[in-house]
Biopython code that builds the backbone (N, CA, C, O; Angstrom):
import numpy as np
from Bio.PDB.StructureBuilder import StructureBuilder

atoms = [
    (1, "MET", "N", (88.392, 210.491, -35.716)),
    (1, "MET", "CA", (88.804, 209.216, -35.192)),
    (1, "MET", "C", (90.118, 208.838, -35.860)),
    (1, "MET", "O", (90.228, 208.907, -37.085)),
    (2, "THR", "N", (91.099, 208.448, -35.090)),
    (2, "THR", "CA", (92.380, 208.027, -35.636)),
    (2, "THR", "C", (92.447, 206.514, -35.646)),
    (2, "THR", "O", (91.569, 205.828, -35.122)),
    (3, "MET", "N", (93.512, 206.008, -36.257)),
    (3, "MET", "CA", (93.673, 204.555, -36.354)),
    (3, "MET", "C", (93.704, 203.893, -34.983)),
    (3, "MET", "O", (93.283, 202.743, -34.855)),
    (4, "SER", "N", (94.187, 204.580, -33.962)),
    (4, "SER", "CA", (94.283, 203.982, -32.635)),
    (4, "SER", "C", (92.998, 204.155, -31.814)),
    (4, "SER", "O", (92.869, 203.584, -30.731)),
    (5, "SER", "N", (92.063, 204.934, -32.329)),
    (5, "SER", "CA", (90.819, 205.154, -31.606)),
    (5, "SER", "C", (89.908, 203.940, -31.758)),
    (5, "SER", "O", (89.835, 203.354, -32.838)),
    (6, "PRO", "N", (89.220, 203.561, -30.698)),
    (6, "PRO", "CA", (88.279, 202.441, -30.821)),
    (6, "PRO", "C", (87.074, 202.845, -31.665)),
    (6, "PRO", "O", (86.674, 204.009, -31.680)),
    (7, "SER", "N", (86.507, 201.873, -32.361)),
    (7, "SER", "CA", (85.304, 202.143, -33.145)),
    (7, "SER", "C", (84.143, 202.424, -32.201)),
    (7, "SER", "O", (84.214, 202.138, -31.006)),
    (8, "ASP", "N", (83.090, 202.981, -32.744)),
    (8, "ASP", "CA", (81.894, 203.198, -31.941)),
    (8, "ASP", "C", (81.366, 201.878, -31.392)),
    (8, "ASP", "O", (80.917, 201.812, -30.248)),
    (9, "ALA", "N", (81.421, 200.832, -32.206)),
    (9, "ALA", "CA", (80.955, 199.516, -31.749)),
    (9, "ALA", "C", (81.749, 199.047, -30.542)),
    (9, "ALA", "O", (81.183, 198.501, -29.595)),
    (10, "GLU", "N", (83.054, 199.256, -30.574)),
    (10, "GLU", "CA", (83.891, 198.871, -29.436)),
    (10, "GLU", "C", (83.548, 199.693, -28.198)),
    (10, "GLU", "O", (83.473, 199.159, -27.091)),
    (11, "VAL", "N", (83.343, 200.977, -28.389)),
    (11, "VAL", "CA", (83.013, 201.857, -27.259)),
    (11, "VAL", "C", (81.665, 201.465, -26.662)),
    (11, "VAL", "O", (81.527, 201.378, -25.442)),
    (12, "ILE", "N", (80.679, 201.231, -27.508)),
    (12, "ILE", "CA", (79.358, 200.860, -27.008)),
    (12, "ILE", "C", (79.425, 199.517, -26.294)),
    (12, "ILE", "O", (78.804, 199.342, -25.246)),
    (13, "GLY", "N", (80.168, 198.572, -26.847)),
    (13, "GLY", "CA", (80.351, 197.293, -26.167)),
    (13, "GLY", "C", (80.988, 197.466, -24.800)),
    (13, "GLY", "O", (80.561, 196.843, -23.828)),
    (14, "ARG", "N", (82.003, 198.306, -24.721)),
    (14, "ARG", "CA", (82.657, 198.569, -23.440)),
    (14, "ARG", "C", (81.711, 199.253, -22.466)),
    (14, "ARG", "O", (81.790, 199.037, -21.257)),
    (15, "SER", "N", (80.808, 200.087, -23.000)),
    (15, "SER", "CA", (79.887, 200.817, -22.125)),
    (15, "SER", "C", (78.899, 199.895, -21.411)),
    (15, "SER", "O", (78.279, 200.297, -20.426)),
    (16, "LEU", "N", (78.750, 198.681, -21.892)),
    (16, "LEU", "CA", (77.859, 197.740, -21.219)),
    (16, "LEU", "C", (78.390, 197.353, -19.846)),
    (16, "LEU", "O", (77.615, 197.014, -18.952)),
    (17, "VAL", "N", (79.709, 197.402, -19.674)),
    (17, "VAL", "CA", (80.310, 197.132, -18.357)),
    (17, "VAL", "C", (80.881, 198.391, -17.719)),
    (17, "VAL", "O", (81.051, 198.449, -16.501)),
    (18, "GLU", "N", (81.176, 199.394, -18.531)),
    (18, "GLU", "CA", (81.674, 200.703, -18.082)),
    (18, "GLU", "C", (80.750, 201.771, -18.650)),
    (18, "GLU", "O", (81.079, 202.361, -19.679)),
    (19, "PRO", "N", (79.614, 202.043, -18.026)),
    (19, "PRO", "CA", (78.640, 202.976, -18.602)),
    (19, "PRO", "C", (79.217, 204.342, -18.972)),
    (19, "PRO", "O", (78.758, 204.965, -19.929)),
    (20, "GLU", "N", (80.196, 204.805, -18.241)),
    (20, "GLU", "CA", (80.775, 206.123, -18.519)),
    (20, "GLU", "C", (81.487, 206.165, -19.874)),
    (20, "GLU", "O", (81.709, 207.249, -20.412)),
    (21, "ALA", "N", (81.843, 205.024, -20.424)),
    (21, "ALA", "CA", (82.497, 204.977, -21.732)),
    (21, "ALA", "C", (81.579, 205.522, -22.828)),
    (21, "ALA", "O", (82.062, 205.991, -23.859)),
    (22, "PHE", "N", (80.272, 205.466, -22.620)),
    (22, "PHE", "CA", (79.322, 205.958, -23.622)),
    (22, "PHE", "C", (79.500, 207.454, -23.864)),
    (22, "PHE", "O", (79.075, 207.969, -24.898)),
    (23, "GLY", "N", (80.111, 208.141, -22.938)),
    (23, "GLY", "CA", (80.385, 209.567, -23.113)),
    (23, "GLY", "C", (81.200, 209.857, -24.360)),
    (23, "GLY", "O", (81.064, 210.927, -24.953)),
    (24, "LEU", "N", (82.046, 208.916, -24.765)),
    (24, "LEU", "CA", (82.837, 209.103, -25.978)),
    (24, "LEU", "C", (81.937, 209.134, -27.213)),
    (24, "LEU", "O", (82.219, 209.862, -28.165)),
    (25, "ILE", "N", (80.864, 208.357, -27.205)),
    (25, "ILE", "CA", (79.907, 208.385, -28.314)),
    (25, "ILE", "C", (79.259, 209.771, -28.386)),
    (25, "ILE", "O", (79.085, 210.333, -29.467)),
    (26, "TYR", "N", (78.909, 210.306, -27.222)),
    (26, "TYR", "CA", (78.350, 211.664, -27.171)),
    (26, "TYR", "C", (79.358, 212.668, -27.728)),
    (26, "TYR", "O", (79.016, 213.493, -28.575)),
    (27, "ASP", "N", (80.593, 212.597, -27.252)),
    (27, "ASP", "CA", (81.614, 213.545, -27.701)),
    (27, "ASP", "C", (81.818, 213.489, -29.213)),
    (27, "ASP", "O", (82.026, 214.517, -29.858)),
    (28, "ARG", "N", (81.757, 212.292, -29.768)),
    (28, "ARG", "CA", (81.986, 212.124, -31.204)),
    (28, "ARG", "C", (80.821, 212.630, -32.054)),
    (28, "ARG", "O", (81.042, 213.215, -33.115)),
    (29, "HIS", "N", (79.596, 212.415, -31.606)),
    (29, "HIS", "CA", (78.462, 212.607, -32.498)),
    (29, "HIS", "C", (77.459, 213.688, -32.098)),
    (29, "HIS", "O", (76.618, 214.059, -32.916)),
    (30, "ALA", "N", (77.517, 214.197, -30.887)),
    (30, "ALA", "CA", (76.554, 215.217, -30.468)),
    (30, "ALA", "C", (76.601, 216.472, -31.338)),
    (30, "ALA", "O", (75.542, 216.995, -31.684)),
    (31, "PRO", "N", (77.777, 216.978, -31.705)),
    (31, "PRO", "CA", (77.782, 218.191, -32.545)),
    (31, "PRO", "C", (77.074, 217.977, -33.893)),
    (31, "PRO", "O", (76.364, 218.862, -34.371)),
    (32, "THR", "N", (77.269, 216.816, -34.492)),
    (32, "THR", "CA", (76.629, 216.526, -35.771)),
    (32, "THR", "C", (75.120, 216.435, -35.610)),
    (32, "THR", "O", (74.370, 216.986, -36.416)),
    (33, "LEU", "N", (74.675, 215.740, -34.567)),
    (33, "LEU", "CA", (73.235, 215.637, -34.323)),
    (33, "LEU", "C", (72.626, 216.989, -33.969)),
    (33, "LEU", "O", (71.490, 217.277, -34.347)),
    (34, "LEU", "N", (73.368, 217.809, -33.254)),
    (34, "LEU", "CA", (72.872, 219.135, -32.901)),
    (34, "LEU", "C", (72.636, 219.973, -34.159)),
    (34, "LEU", "O", (71.620, 220.659, -34.267)),
    (35, "ARG", "N", (73.562, 219.918, -35.099)),
    (35, "ARG", "CA", (73.373, 220.647, -36.366)),
    (35, "ARG", "C", (72.179, 220.082, -37.135)),
    (35, "ARG", "O", (71.352, 220.838, -37.647)),
    (36, "PHE", "N", (72.092, 218.766, -37.214)),
    (36, "PHE", "CA", (70.993, 218.102, -37.927)),
    (36, "PHE", "C", (69.642, 218.502, -37.338)),
    (36, "PHE", "O", (68.742, 218.922, -38.065)),
    (37, "LEU", "N", (69.507, 218.372, -36.037)),
    (37, "LEU", "CA", (68.239, 218.693, -35.386)),
    (37, "LEU", "C", (67.963, 220.187, -35.370)),
    (37, "LEU", "O", (66.809, 220.610, -35.441)),
    (38, "GLY", "N", (69.011, 220.982, -35.277)),
    (38, "GLY", "CA", (68.849, 222.428, -35.306)),
    (38, "GLY", "C", (68.254, 222.901, -36.618)),
    (38, "GLY", "O", (67.436, 223.821, -36.638)),
    (39, "ARG", "N", (68.664, 222.272, -37.721)),
    (39, "ARG", "CA", (68.118, 222.641, -39.033)),
    (39, "ARG", "C", (66.657, 222.215, -39.153)),
    (39, "ARG", "O", (65.891, 222.858, -39.870)),
    (40, "ARG", "N", (66.266, 221.170, -38.483)),
    (40, "ARG", "CA", (64.919, 220.648, -38.639)),
    (40, "ARG", "C", (63.930, 221.164, -37.596)),
    (40, "ARG", "O", (62.770, 221.436, -37.905)),
    (41, "ALA", "N", (64.395, 221.291, -36.381)),
    (41, "ALA", "CA", (63.483, 221.658, -35.295)),
    (41, "ALA", "C", (63.751, 223.045, -34.735)),
    (41, "ALA", "O", (62.963, 223.552, -33.936)),
    (42, "GLY", "N", (64.857, 223.668, -35.145)),
    (42, "GLY", "CA", (65.218, 224.976, -34.618)),
    (42, "GLY", "C", (66.228, 224.861, -33.496)),
    (42, "GLY", "O", (66.232, 223.902, -32.724)),
    (43, "ALA", "N", (67.069, 225.849, -33.432)),
    (43, "ALA", "CA", (68.163, 225.839, -32.460)),
    (43, "ALA", "C", (67.670, 225.817, -31.020)),
    (43, "ALA", "O", (68.323, 225.238, -30.152)),
    (44, "THR", "N", (66.539, 226.434, -30.759)),
    (44, "THR", "CA", (66.071, 226.537, -29.375)),
    (44, "THR", "C", (65.684, 225.195, -28.775)),
    (44, "THR", "O", (65.791, 225.009, -27.562)),
    (45, "VAL", "N", (65.241, 224.269, -29.591)),
    (45, "VAL", "CA", (64.840, 222.957, -29.052)),
    (45, "VAL", "C", (65.852, 221.857, -29.356)),
    (45, "VAL", "O", (65.763, 220.766, -28.793)),
    (46, "ALA", "N", (66.810, 222.127, -30.237)),
    (46, "ALA", "CA", (67.745, 221.089, -30.670)),
    (46, "ALA", "C", (68.544, 220.480, -29.519)),
    (46, "ALA", "O", (68.745, 219.266, -29.495)),
    (47, "GLU", "N", (69.001, 221.285, -28.573)),
    (47, "GLU", "CA", (69.800, 220.745, -27.473)),
    (47, "GLU", "C", (69.011, 219.723, -26.665)),
    (47, "GLU", "O", (69.532, 218.663, -26.318)),
    (48, "GLY", "N", (67.771, 220.039, -26.369)),
    (48, "GLY", "CA", (66.939, 219.092, -25.634)),
    (48, "GLY", "C", (66.689, 217.817, -26.419)),
    (48, "GLY", "O", (66.633, 216.729, -25.845)),
    (49, "LEU", "N", (66.539, 217.947, -27.726)),
    (49, "LEU", "CA", (66.339, 216.774, -28.559)),
    (49, "LEU", "C", (67.576, 215.889, -28.588)),
    (49, "LEU", "O", (67.477, 214.663, -28.558)),
    (50, "VAL", "N", (68.751, 216.527, -28.645)),
    (50, "VAL", "CA", (70.005, 215.765, -28.621)),
    (50, "VAL", "C", (70.130, 215.020, -27.290)),
    (50, "VAL", "O", (70.508, 213.849, -27.268)),
    (51, "GLU", "N", (69.817, 215.689, -26.196)),
    (51, "GLU", "CA", (69.864, 215.029, -24.887)),
    (51, "GLU", "C", (68.935, 213.820, -24.863)),
    (51, "GLU", "O", (69.313, 212.752, -24.382)),
    (52, "SER", "N", (67.728, 213.988, -25.380)),
    (52, "SER", "CA", (66.770, 212.882, -25.408)),
    (52, "SER", "C", (67.266, 211.745, -26.291)),
    (52, "SER", "O", (67.144, 210.574, -25.933)),
    (53, "CYS", "N", (67.816, 212.089, -27.425)),
    (53, "CYS", "CA", (68.332, 211.081, -28.347)),
    (53, "CYS", "C", (69.421, 210.243, -27.677)),
    (53, "CYS", "O", (69.413, 209.016, -27.779)),
    (54, "PHE", "N", (70.348, 210.898, -26.999)),
    (54, "PHE", "CA", (71.437, 210.164, -26.353)),
    (54, "PHE", "C", (70.961, 209.396, -25.128)),
    (54, "PHE", "O", (71.494, 208.327, -24.829)),
    (55, "ARG", "N", (69.990, 209.908, -24.430)),
    (55, "ARG", "CA", (69.444, 209.164, -23.287)),
    (55, "ARG", "C", (68.823, 207.865, -23.773)),
    (55, "ARG", "O", (69.058, 206.800, -23.201)),
    (56, "ILE", "N", (68.030, 207.959, -24.830)),
    (56, "ILE", "CA", (67.397, 206.765, -25.382)),
    (56, "ILE", "C", (68.445, 205.815, -25.956)),
    (56, "ILE", "O", (68.355, 204.603, -25.761)),
    (57, "ALA", "N", (69.433, 206.354, -26.660)),
    (57, "ALA", "CA", (70.497, 205.513, -27.212)),
    (57, "ALA", "C", (71.243, 204.788, -26.090)),
    (57, "ALA", "O", (71.576, 203.610, -26.221)),
    (58, "PHE", "N", (71.502, 205.492, -24.992)),
    (58, "PHE", "CA", (72.182, 204.861, -23.861)),
    (58, "PHE", "C", (71.339, 203.712, -23.311)),
    (58, "PHE", "O", (71.854, 202.631, -23.026)),
    (59, "GLU", "N", (70.047, 203.958, -23.166)),
    (59, "GLU", "CA", (69.162, 202.919, -22.633)),
    (59, "GLU", "C", (69.061, 201.720, -23.570)),
    (59, "GLU", "O", (68.843, 200.594, -23.120)),
    (60, "ARG", "N", (69.218, 201.958, -24.871)),
    (60, "ARG", "CA", (69.075, 200.893, -25.871)),
    (60, "ARG", "C", (70.407, 200.383, -26.409)),
    (60, "ARG", "O", (70.427, 199.666, -27.409)),
    (61, "ARG", "N", (71.506, 200.734, -25.777)),
    (61, "ARG", "CA", (72.815, 200.395, -26.331)),
    (61, "ARG", "C", (73.059, 198.899, -26.467)),
    (61, "ARG", "O", (73.891, 198.487, -27.275)),
    (62, "LYS", "N", (72.358, 198.082, -25.700)),
    (62, "LYS", "CA", (72.494, 196.630, -25.844)),
    (62, "LYS", "C", (71.996, 196.161, -27.204)),
    (62, "LYS", "O", (72.399, 195.098, -27.676)),
    (63, "MET", "N", (71.133, 196.935, -27.832)),
    (63, "MET", "CA", (70.556, 196.562, -29.124)),
    (63, "MET", "C", (71.393, 197.061, -30.311)),
    (63, "MET", "O", (71.054, 196.784, -31.462)),
    (64, "PHE", "N", (72.475, 197.788, -30.044)),
    (64, "PHE", "CA", (73.313, 198.297, -31.132)),
    (64, "PHE", "C", (73.931, 197.130, -31.893)),
    (64, "PHE", "O", (74.439, 196.187, -31.287)),
    (65, "ASP", "N", (73.887, 197.196, -33.219)),
    (65, "ASP", "CA", (74.468, 196.172, -34.085)),
    (65, "ASP", "C", (75.984, 196.345, -34.102)),
    (65, "ASP", "O", (76.506, 197.252, -34.750)),
    (66, "ALA", "N", (76.675, 195.482, -33.395)),
    (66, "ALA", "CA", (78.128, 195.598, -33.243)),
    (66, "ALA", "C", (78.887, 195.371, -34.545)),
    (66, "ALA", "O", (80.097, 195.591, -34.590)),
    (67, "SER", "N", (78.212, 194.939, -35.597)),
    (67, "SER", "CA", (78.898, 194.807, -36.881)),
    (67, "SER", "C", (79.064, 196.167, -37.551)),
    (67, "SER", "O", (79.804, 196.290, -38.527)),
    (68, "ARG", "N", (78.382, 197.187, -37.036)),
    (68, "ARG", "CA", (78.504, 198.557, -37.554)),
    (68, "ARG", "C", (79.689, 199.236, -36.890)),
    (68, "ARG", "O", (79.870, 199.139, -35.676)),
    (69, "VAL", "N", (80.484, 199.914, -37.678)),
    (69, "VAL", "CA", (81.643, 200.613, -37.129)),
    (69, "VAL", "C", (81.219, 201.926, -36.477)),
    (69, "VAL", "O", (81.722, 202.288, -35.413)),
    (70, "SER", "N", (80.297, 202.635, -37.114)),
    (70, "SER", "CA", (79.868, 203.949, -36.632)),
    (70, "SER", "C", (78.462, 203.875, -36.044)),
    (70, "SER", "O", (77.597, 203.164, -36.555)),
    (71, "ALA", "N", (78.253, 204.614, -34.973)),
    (71, "ALA", "CA", (76.939, 204.693, -34.343)),
    (71, "ALA", "C", (76.096, 205.819, -34.926)),
    (71, "ALA", "O", (74.913, 205.924, -34.602)),
    (72, "LEU", "N", (76.665, 206.653, -35.766)),
    (72, "LEU", "CA", (75.929, 207.820, -36.249)),
    (72, "LEU", "C", (74.634, 207.459, -36.983)),
    (72, "LEU", "O", (73.607, 208.077, -36.702)),
    (73, "PRO", "N", (74.626, 206.498, -37.900)),
    (73, "PRO", "CA", (73.340, 206.154, -38.542)),
    (73, "PRO", "C", (72.302, 205.657, -37.531)),
    (73, "PRO", "O", (71.114, 205.950, -37.664)),
    (74, "TRP", "N", (72.739, 204.927, -36.548)),
    (74, "TRP", "CA", (71.860, 204.441, -35.480)),
    (74, "TRP", "C", (71.274, 205.623, -34.710)),
    (74, "TRP", "O", (70.087, 205.625, -34.384)),
    (75, "LEU", "N", (72.093, 206.613, -34.422)),
    (75, "LEU", "CA", (71.638, 207.806, -33.710)),
    (75, "LEU", "C", (70.695, 208.620, -34.589)),
    (75, "LEU", "O", (69.679, 209.119, -34.107)),
    (76, "TYR", "N", (71.021, 208.759, -35.870)),
    (76, "TYR", "CA", (70.117, 209.454, -36.789)),
    (76, "TYR", "C", (68.765, 208.758, -36.837)),
    (76, "TYR", "O", (67.729, 209.413, -36.950)),
    (77, "GLY", "N", (68.773, 207.450, -36.751)),
    (77, "GLY", "CA", (67.519, 206.701, -36.770)),
    (77, "GLY", "C", (66.601, 207.057, -35.623)),
    (77, "GLY", "O", (65.382, 206.949, -35.752)),
    (78, "SER", "N", (67.156, 207.476, -34.514)),
    (78, "SER", "CA", (66.358, 207.902, -33.374)),
    (78, "SER", "C", (65.925, 209.354, -33.490)),
    (78, "SER", "O", (64.826, 209.720, -33.073)),
    (79, "ALA", "N", (66.786, 210.170, -34.053)),
    (79, "ALA", "CA", (66.554, 211.604, -34.070)),
    (79, "ALA", "C", (65.301, 212.036, -34.811)),
    (79, "ALA", "O", (64.572, 212.873, -34.277)),
    (80, "PRO", "N", (64.993, 211.529, -36.005)),
    (80, "PRO", "CA", (63.827, 212.053, -36.732)),
    (80, "PRO", "C", (62.499, 211.818, -36.027)),
    (80, "PRO", "O", (61.530, 212.524, -36.307)),
    (81, "THR", "N", (62.426, 210.867, -35.138)),
    (81, "THR", "CA", (61.162, 210.622, -34.443)),
    (81, "THR", "C", (60.764, 211.806, -33.576)),
    (81, "THR", "O", (59.612, 211.900, -33.152)),
    (82, "TYR", "N", (61.695, 212.707, -33.308)),
    (82, "TYR", "CA", (61.406, 213.874, -32.480)),
    (82, "TYR", "C", (60.961, 215.066, -33.297)),
    (82, "TYR", "O", (60.453, 216.033, -32.728)),
    (83, "CYS", "N", (61.129, 215.037, -34.608)),
    (83, "CYS", "CA", (60.867, 216.212, -35.445)),
    (83, "CYS", "C", (59.533, 216.118, -36.144)),
    (83, "CYS", "O", (59.159, 217.026, -36.887)),
]
sb = StructureBuilder()
sb.init_structure("model")
sb.init_model(0)
sb.init_chain("A")
sb.init_seg("    ")
for serial, (resi, resn, name, xyz) in enumerate(atoms, 1):
    if name == "N":
        sb.init_residue(resn, " ", resi, " ")
    sb.init_atom(name, np.array(xyz, "f"), 0.0, 1.0, " ", f" {name:<3s}", serial, name[0])
structure = sb.get_structure()
């Protein structure tokens, strides 16, 4: 993320009116979550878990705490429930 890049909070807020904007959250954090889940659940199931995590995060994006700059801890909070 560069200085001109919007924070995750800004992107998630924008996604409430522009749902496709949430794709940037996926682009930023999916590789990290894939590695995290791959180490815990195995590579064969990690991709499906990441998809589920982001689907749920998208559905719950209205509940994201906009005072947080990064969505990664919020996403991690969802991920362990699958392992």
